[in-house]
PAVO-995039 format. One line per 8 residues: number of its first residue (from 1); for each residue x, y, z of C-alpha. Coordinates in nm, 4 decimals. Example, Ala and Ser with C-alpha at 12.3 -4.5 7.8 and 13.67 -1.06 7.14 Angstrom:
<gudos>
1 = 1.2300 -0.4500 0.7800 | 1.3670 -0.1060 0.7140
</gudos>
This chain:
<gudos>
1 = 0.5436 -0.8984 0.0992 | 0.5314 -0.5368 -0.0004 | 0.4874 -0.2450 -0.2233 | 0.7318 -0.3253 -0.5640 | 0.9831 0.0106 -0.5101 | 1.1311 0.0474 -0.8544 | 1.2545 0.3416 -0.7763 | 1.5238 0.1874 -0.5973
9 = 1.5699 -0.0970 -0.8605 | 1.8351 0.0065 -1.1206 | 1.7211 -0.0846 -1.4855 | 1.9689 -0.3951 -1.6553 | 2.0872 -0.3410 -1.9991 | 2.0230 -0.4388 -2.2285 | 1.6910 -0.2607 -2.2276 | 1.3952 -0.3656 -2.5176
17 = 1.0911 -0.2224 -2.4167 | 0.7560 -0.2878 -2.6603 | 0.4132 -0.3186 -2.6490 | 0.2725 -0.6501 -2.6105 | -0.0295 -0.7047 -2.8535 | -0.3680 -0.7436 -2.6367 | -0.7335 -0.7171 -2.7336 | -0.8477 -0.3951 -2.5385
25 = -0.5727 -0.2764 -2.2594 | -0.2392 -0.1615 -2.4060 | 0.0542 -0.2030 -2.2261 | 0.4818 -0.2288 -2.2609 | 0.6579 -0.5219 -2.1468 | 1.0637 -0.5032 -2.1084 | 1.1759 -0.8015 -2.3048 | 1.4388 -1.0227 -2.1915
33 = 1.7578 -0.9951 -2.4876 | 1.7376 -1.3576 -2.5910 | 1.3417 -1.3354 -2.6851 | 1.3432 -1.3491 -3.0550 | 1.0795 -1.1064 -3.1187 | 1.2747 -0.8369 -3.0186 | 1.4582 -0.8900 -3.3926 | 1.1260 -0.9045 -3.6137
41 = 1.0559 -0.5863 -3.7712 | 0.7343 -0.5000 -3.5919 | 0.9098 -0.4412 -3.3032 | 1.1789 -0.2287 -3.4551 | 0.8899 -0.0463 -3.5922 | 0.7136 -0.0210 -3.2067 | 0.3924 -0.1719 -3.3418 | 0.2297 -0.4433 -3.1226
49 = 0.4320 -0.7657 -3.0487 | 0.2320 -1.0849 -3.0948 | 0.1712 -1.2901 -2.7608 | 0.1649 -1.6625 -2.7191 | -0.1583 -1.8409 -2.6936 | -0.0926 -1.8596 -2.3048 | -0.1255 -1.5108 -2.2378 | -0.4116 -1.4448 -2.4847
57 = -0.5861 -1.7003 -2.2675 | -0.4505 -1.5668 -1.9235 | -0.6082 -1.2041 -2.0975 | -0.9021 -1.2918 -2.1236 | -0.9764 -1.4670 -1.8018 | -0.8056 -1.1391 -1.6337 | -1.0938 -0.9286 -1.8302 | -1.3763 -1.1705 -1.7143
65 = -1.2933 -1.0932 -1.3229 | -1.3841 -0.7923 -1.1627 | -1.1250 -0.5323 -1.1934 | -1.1248 -0.4758 -0.8751 | -1.0028 -0.8444 -0.7519 | -0.6434 -0.9010 -0.7137 | -0.4565 -1.0827 -1.0138 | -0.1670 -1.3349 -0.8464
73 = 0.0976 -1.3567 -1.0758 | 0.2886 -1.6895 -0.9237 | 0.6355 -1.6888 -1.1614 | 0.5712 -1.3887 -1.3080 | 0.8640 -1.3484 -1.5159 | 0.8970 -1.0130 -1.6594 | 0.5430 -0.9083 -1.6222 | 0.4009 -0.9954 -1.9578
81 = 0.1125 -1.1036 -1.7658 | 0.1408 -0.8767 -1.4422 | 0.1510 -0.5818 -1.6741 | -0.1219 -0.6119 -1.8517 | -0.3597 -0.6357 -1.5259 | -0.1790 -0.3547 -1.3817 | -0.2321 -0.1672 -1.6900 | -0.6058 -0.2389 -1.6407
89 = -0.6421 -0.0838 -1.2903 | -0.6385 -0.4267 -1.1223 | -0.4423 -0.4688 -0.7821 | -0.1739 -0.7153 -0.8632 | 0.0846 -0.9940 -0.6796 | 0.3763 -1.0761 -0.8322 | 0.5383 -1.3432 -0.7160 | 0.8978 -1.4116 -0.8535
97 = 1.2292 -1.5596 -0.7476 | 1.4852 -1.3887 -0.9557 | 1.5836 -1.0284 -0.9289 | 1.6824 -1.0041 -1.2748 | 1.3310 -1.0840 -1.3784 | 1.1818 -0.8140 -1.1312 | 1.4388 -0.5365 -1.2699 | 1.2528 -0.6119 -1.6129
105 = 0.8889 -0.5869 -1.4507 | 1.0250 -0.2331 -1.2900 | 1.1426 -0.1395 -1.6525 | 0.8024 -0.2130 -1.7726 | 0.6356 -0.0356 -1.5024 | 0.8483 0.3116 -1.5886 | 0.7547 0.2540 -1.9168 | 0.3610 0.2155 -1.9033
113 = 0.3878 0.4840 -1.6568 | 0.5528 0.6981 -1.9087 | 0.2917 0.6408 -2.1889 | 0.0374 0.7374 -1.9463 | -0.1295 0.3868 -1.9650 | -0.0809 0.3076 -1.5653 | -0.0781 0.5560 -1.3128 | 0.1510 0.4353 -1.0271
121 = 0.2853 0.1161 -0.8774 | 0.0570 0.1657 -0.5925 | -0.1576 -0.1555 -0.7021 | 0.1261 -0.3760 -0.7593 | 0.2411 -0.5657 -0.5018 | 0.5665 -0.8585 -0.4853 | 0.7234 -1.1649 -0.2882 | 1.0989 -1.1446 -0.4163
129 = 1.2444 -1.4734 -0.2521 | 1.5443 -1.3743 -0.4528 | 1.9170 -1.4684 -0.3439 | 1.9086 -1.5396 -0.7180 | 2.1953 -1.2743 -0.8488 | 2.0993 -1.0966 -1.1669 | 2.3530 -1.2947 -1.3101 | 2.2371 -1.6556 -1.2340
137 = 2.0962 -1.6341 -1.6152 | 2.4766 -1.6218 -1.7787 | 2.6089 -1.8288 -1.5473 | 2.7673 -2.1354 -1.7359 | 2.8142 -2.3743 -1.4440 | 2.5221 -2.5443 -1.2740 | 2.4538 -2.3290 -0.9008 | 2.2581 -2.4286 -0.6393
145 = 2.0265 -2.1457 -0.4546 | 1.8541 -2.2257 -0.1422 | 1.5522 -1.9990 -0.1460 | 1.2928 -1.9335 0.1134 | 0.9387 -2.0611 0.0287 | 0.5994 -1.8910 0.1324 | 0.2530 -2.0454 0.0498 | 0.0313 -1.8108 -0.1195
153 = -0.2214 -1.8155 0.1400 | 0.0509 -1.6225 0.3258 | 0.0870 -1.3422 0.0814 | -0.3210 -1.2740 0.0499 | -0.5017 -1.1178 0.3596 | -0.8480 -1.2952 0.3816 | -1.0524 -0.9523 0.3303 | -0.9001 -0.9199 -0.0139
161 = -1.0754 -1.0875 -0.2786 | -0.8678 -1.2634 -0.5836 | -0.9879 -1.2685 -0.9466 | -0.7056 -1.4776 -1.0549 | -0.4647 -1.7084 -1.0011 | -0.1829 -1.7706 -1.2777 | 0.0720 -2.0406 -1.1726 | 0.3706 -2.1314 -1.4153
169 = 0.6772 -2.2950 -1.1807 | 0.8340 -2.5470 -1.3999 | 0.6598 -2.8386 -1.2481 | 0.5916 -2.7562 -0.9231 | 0.2353 -2.6213 -0.9437 | 0.0819 -2.8801 -0.7258 | 0.3112 -2.7847 -0.4433 | 0.1594 -2.4006 -0.4916
177 = -0.1981 -2.5334 -0.4903 | -0.1128 -2.6881 -0.1483 | 0.0037 -2.3768 -0.0258 | -0.3609 -2.1944 -0.1247 | -0.6149 -2.4640 0.0267 | -0.7097 -2.1483 0.2685 | -0.8202 -1.9127 -0.0391 | -0.9684 -2.1668 -0.2045
185 = -1.2242 -2.3322 0.0356 | -1.2939 -1.9386 0.0980 | -1.7008 -1.8757 0.1203 | -1.6444 -1.5640 -0.0904 | -1.2933 -1.3529 -0.2299 | -1.2215 -1.7049 -0.3664 | -1.0083 -1.7130 -0.7085 | -1.2626 -1.6977 -0.9817
193 = -1.0317 -1.8469 -1.2153 | -0.6608 -2.0450 -1.1616 | -0.4655 -2.0997 -1.4629 | -0.1723 -2.2993 -1.4396 | 0.0233 -2.5463 -1.6718 | -0.0317 -2.9576 -1.6385 | 0.3247 -3.0662 -1.5728 | 0.2291 -3.4396 -1.7391
201 = 0.1731 -3.2777 -2.0596
</gudos>
């Protein structure tokens, strides 16, 4: 795990940066090209873009935690939730295995800093377990990739207080939870909220 050095990560075209709607903290996200929202009038008019209920729920619980507590985003995608916490001023650990998505997070970071909504990326940490190539999303054939596995416990120092853990790993949530038993059993500094999808629904 280390500081996310976006200066060494090149943008990937096409770049669609837009403001995501939130109740209080404005922030930009670099949208994937297939997101249907980039074709809507509000995107072209540079108005805040509507968010899914899941994003709004996570925004609410981030706001309910201390600004000094870490937000851990397991399965960060392009940063729909990480960049919200980042602009809010909270430390962020974003875990994302696809380097294409990491590049999009960096595009979002750059847009927020340029706009003045964020100061720098020093509070943004990432773990990129990504032999998955940038072209992985456009490959037509099924490709099997092997990536290293780490636990959440190994990523979070014992003296770091955690506010929210968001987990979105396509049905492997239980494995992630098993890898954060030390974090969950802390006497203090434990996550105030754990947000995850139920794979059975």
